[in-house]
C-alpha positions as CSV (number, residue, x, y, z in Angstrom):
1,X,15.5,33.3,-62.1
2,X,17.9,35.8,-63.3
3,X,20.2,37.3,-60.8
4,X,19.5,41.3,-61.0
5,X,23.2,42.3,-59.6
6,X,24.5,40.7,-63.1
7,X,21.4,41.5,-65.2
8,X,21.5,45.4,-65.9
9,X,20.3,47.1,-68.9
10,X,22.4,49.8,-70.8
11,X,21.3,52.5,-68.5
12,X,23.4,50.4,-65.7
13,X,19.8,50.1,-63.5
14,X,19.0,46.6,-62.8
15,X,16.6,44.9,-65.2
16,X,13.6,43.8,-63.4
17,X,12.4,41.5,-66.1
18,X,13.1,37.9,-64.9
19,X,13.4,34.6,-66.6
20,X,10.8,32.5,-65.4
21,X,10.7,28.6,-66.0
22,X,7.3,27.1,-66.9
23,X,7.8,23.6,-68.6
24,X,9.0,20.8,-69.4
25,X,10.4,18.2,-67.3
26,X,11.2,15.0,-69.3
27,X,12.0,11.4,-67.9
28,X,15.7,11.8,-68.0
29,X,16.7,15.5,-67.8
30,X,14.8,18.8,-66.7
31,X,14.3,21.0,-69.8
32,X,13.7,24.7,-68.3
33,X,11.9,26.9,-70.6
34,X,12.7,30.5,-69.9
35,X,9.9,33.0,-70.5
36,X,10.7,36.7,-70.0
37,X,8.0,38.0,-67.2
38,X,7.7,41.3,-65.7
39,X,9.3,40.8,-62.3
40,X,7.7,43.9,-60.5
41,X,4.5,42.3,-60.1
42,X,4.0,38.4,-59.8
43,X,0.1,38.8,-59.5
44,X,-0.2,40.8,-62.4
45,X,-1.7,38.1,-65.2
46,X,-1.3,41.0,-68.0
47,X,2.4,40.6,-67.9
48,X,2.5,37.1,-68.7
49,X,2.6,36.1,-72.5
50,X,-0.2,33.6,-72.3
51,X,0.2,32.8,-76.0
52,X,3.7,31.8,-75.7
53,X,3.1,29.7,-72.5
54,X,0.3,27.6,-74.2
55,X,2.5,27.4,-77.4
56,X,5.2,25.8,-75.0
57,X,2.9,23.6,-73.1
58,X,1.4,22.2,-76.2
59,X,4.7,21.4,-77.9
60,X,5.3,19.1,-74.9
61,X,5.4,15.5,-75.4
62,X,4.3,14.9,-72.0
63,X,1.6,17.4,-72.1
64,X,0.5,15.5,-75.0
65,X,0.5,12.2,-73.2
66,X,-1.5,13.8,-70.5
67,X,-4.1,15.0,-73.0
68,X,-4.5,11.6,-74.6
69,X,-4.7,9.9,-71.2
70,X,-7.6,12.3,-69.9
71,X,-9.7,11.7,-73.4
72,X,-9.4,8.1,-73.2
73,X,-10.4,8.0,-69.5
74,X,-13.4,10.3,-70.2
75,X,-14.7,8.2,-73.2
76,X,-14.9,5.1,-71.2
77,X,-16.3,7.0,-67.8
78,X,-19.1,9.2,-69.7
79,X,-20.2,5.9,-71.6
80,X,-20.3,3.7,-68.5
81,X,-22.4,6.4,-66.4
82,X,-24.6,7.6,-69.2
83,X,-25.4,4.2,-70.8
84,X,-25.3,1.8,-67.8
85,X,-29.1,1.8,-67.1
86,X,-30.0,1.6,-70.4
87,X,-27.7,-1.2,-71.0
88,X,-29.4,-3.5,-68.0
89,X,-32.9,-2.2,-69.4
90,X,-32.1,-3.6,-72.8
91,X,-29.9,-6.4,-72.5
92,X,-31.0,-8.0,-69.3
93,X,-34.9,-6.7,-69.8
94,X,-34.6,-5.3,-66.1
95,X,-36.7,-2.6,-64.8
96,X,-35.7,0.8,-64.8
97,X,-35.4,1.0,-61.1
98,X,-33.4,-2.5,-61.1
99,X,-31.2,-0.9,-63.6
100,X,-30.7,2.3,-61.5
101,X,-29.5,0.3,-58.6
102,X,-27.1,-1.8,-60.6
103,X,-25.7,1.5,-61.8
104,X,-24.8,3.1,-58.7
105,X,-22.3,0.3,-57.9
106,X,-19.5,1.4,-60.4
107,X,-19.7,5.0,-59.0
108,X,-18.8,3.5,-55.6
109,X,-15.9,1.5,-56.8
110,X,-14.6,4.4,-58.8
111,X,-14.7,6.5,-55.3
112,X,-12.6,3.7,-53.5
113,X,-10.3,3.1,-56.3
114,X,-9.4,6.7,-56.1
115,X,-8.9,6.6,-52.6
116,X,-6.5,3.5,-52.7
117,X,-4.5,4.8,-55.6
118,X,-4.4,8.1,-54.0
119,X,-2.8,6.6,-50.9
120,X,-0.6,3.9,-52.8
121,X,0.8,6.6,-54.8
122,X,1.7,9.1,-51.6
123,X,3.5,5.9,-49.7
124,X,5.4,5.2,-52.6
125,X,6.4,8.8,-52.8
126,X,7.4,8.7,-49.3
127,X,9.4,5.8,-49.5
128,X,11.2,7.2,-52.6
129,X,11.5,10.7,-50.6
130,X,15.5,10.3,-50.5
131,X,15.5,10.0,-54.3
132,X,12.8,12.3,-55.3
133,X,13.6,13.6,-58.6
134,X,11.7,13.7,-62.3
135,X,12.6,9.9,-62.8
136,X,10.9,8.5,-60.0
137,X,8.0,10.9,-60.3
138,X,7.3,10.1,-63.8
139,X,7.7,6.4,-63.1
140,X,5.3,6.5,-60.4
141,X,2.6,8.3,-62.7
142,X,3.3,6.0,-65.6
143,X,2.6,2.9,-63.7
144,X,-0.7,4.3,-62.0
145,X,-2.1,5.7,-65.5
146,X,-1.2,2.4,-67.3
147,X,-3.3,0.4,-64.6
148,X,-5.8,3.2,-65.0
149,X,-6.0,2.4,-68.9
150,X,-5.4,-1.4,-69.2
151,X,-7.4,-2.4,-66.0
152,X,-10.8,-1.0,-67.9
153,X,-9.6,-2.3,-71.2
154,X,-9.3,-6.0,-69.7
155,X,-12.8,-5.7,-67.9
156,X,-14.4,-4.2,-71.0
157,X,-13.0,-6.5,-73.4
158,X,-14.0,-9.3,-71.3
159,X,-17.6,-7.9,-71.0
160,X,-17.5,-7.5,-74.8
161,X,-16.3,-11.0,-75.7
162,X,-18.6,-13.1,-73.4
163,X,-21.8,-10.9,-73.4
164,X,-23.6,-12.6,-76.3
165,X,-22.6,-16.1,-75.5
166,X,-25.4,-18.4,-76.5
167,X,-23.9,-21.2,-74.0
168,X,-24.1,-21.7,-70.3
169,X,-21.0,-19.1,-70.1
170,X,-23.1,-15.9,-70.8
171,X,-22.9,-13.2,-68.4
172,X,-25.6,-12.5,-65.6
173,X,-26.2,-9.2,-64.7
174,X,-24.1,-9.3,-61.6
175,X,-21.4,-10.4,-63.4
176,X,-21.8,-7.4,-66.0
177,X,-22.2,-5.3,-62.8
178,X,-18.8,-6.7,-61.3
179,X,-16.9,-6.0,-64.7
180,X,-18.4,-2.5,-64.9
181,X,-17.2,-1.8,-61.1
182,X,-13.9,-2.9,-62.3
183,X,-13.9,-0.7,-65.3
184,X,-14.5,2.6,-63.3
185,X,-12.6,1.2,-60.0
186,X,-9.2,1.0,-62.1
187,X,-9.9,3.8,-64.4
188,X,-9.9,6.2,-60.9
189,X,-6.5,5.2,-60.8
190,X,-5.9,8.2,-63.1
191,X,-5.9,10.4,-59.9
192,X,-2.3,9.3,-59.2
193,X,-1.7,9.2,-63.2
194,X,-2.4,12.0,-65.4
195,X,-4.6,13.7,-62.5
196,X,-1.5,15.4,-60.8
197,X,0.6,15.5,-63.8
198,X,0.1,19.2,-64.5
199,X,1.7,20.3,-61.1
200,X,4.6,17.8,-61.8
201,X,5.1,19.6,-65.2
202,X,4.9,23.1,-64.0
203,X,7.5,24.6,-62.3
204,X,5.2,27.4,-60.7
205,X,1.9,26.2,-59.0
206,X,0.3,29.3,-60.8
207,X,0.4,27.6,-64.0
208,X,-0.9,24.0,-62.6
209,X,-4.4,24.8,-63.4
210,X,-4.0,26.2,-66.8
211,X,-2.1,23.3,-67.9
212,X,-4.9,21.1,-66.5
213,X,-7.4,23.0,-68.1
214,X,-5.6,22.2,-71.5
215,X,-5.5,18.9,-70.7
216,X,-9.2,18.5,-69.5
217,X,-10.8,20.2,-72.4
218,X,-10.4,17.9,-75.1
219,X,-11.1,15.3,-72.7
220,X,-14.4,16.4,-71.9
221,X,-15.1,17.0,-75.8
222,X,-14.2,13.5,-76.5
223,X,-16.1,12.0,-73.5
224,X,-19.1,13.8,-74.6
225,X,-19.0,12.8,-78.3
226,X,-18.2,9.3,-77.0
227,X,-21.7,9.2,-75.7
228,X,-23.4,10.3,-78.9
229,X,-21.2,7.6,-80.6
230,X,-22.6,5.1,-78.5
231,X,-26.2,5.9,-79.2
232,X,-25.2,5.7,-83.3
233,X,-23.5,2.5,-82.8
234,X,-26.6,0.8,-80.8
235,X,-28.5,1.7,-84.0
236,X,-26.4,0.5,-86.6
237,X,-25.8,-2.6,-84.9
238,X,-29.1,-3.4,-83.4
239,X,-28.6,-2.8,-79.9
240,X,-25.3,-4.9,-79.8
241,X,-23.9,-3.8,-76.8
242,X,-20.7,-6.1,-77.4
243,X,-19.8,-3.6,-79.7
244,X,-20.0,-0.7,-77.6
245,X,-18.1,-2.4,-74.8
246,X,-15.3,-3.4,-77.7
247,X,-15.0,-0.1,-78.6
248,X,-14.6,1.3,-75.4
249,X,-11.9,-1.3,-74.4
250,X,-10.1,-0.4,-77.6
251,X,-10.3,3.4,-76.8
252,X,-8.7,2.5,-73.4
């Protein structure tokens, strides 16, 4: 923040415009992006150069990575939640009631996984409290986001490869359910990955919500599109669910 004692305009009066750092933090250095904002009223959003802020946020490699992580996660999450009852009904000829019961478990696994990831990341943060810096925070976020991406990819990939086996190794409904539970359970580790990234990337808490909305919107759009794409794939490949799950694994 500019020191008003050394920041005077031509009339000799203190300049009330201050330079406010917004983003970006990188893994090996902290880069302050100064933006001129009226220092008289911090709560007046009309003084904030929104276009400049948005441009700077979207130019950040960290922000773009967060957007991609959010989008890939939503593709798998939306598809599993939307299509799993249909999957059990079509592939295993289960009743709608039985399919619904099988479809509940992945959501429960996601809730448990999110709690575990949150507790684990907080504990890691506390152990590294004396060394709290950008590098430590970035490492924690990357580790948990890697788990949130590769865990579902492995579960979905195994499901896709073994779903249509004609031998005795074909998957039973409870085994498919376990793999889908693993998919959503590991995916929920993003609560310690891209989830809190906006608050790590912004210097002022008031912009964390804006940054999260920027990363969330493409993810919601892609996740919604993914549900439609799955329907088209099922039509194209005669209800071959291995294609669907293989594509989801590839996206993750």
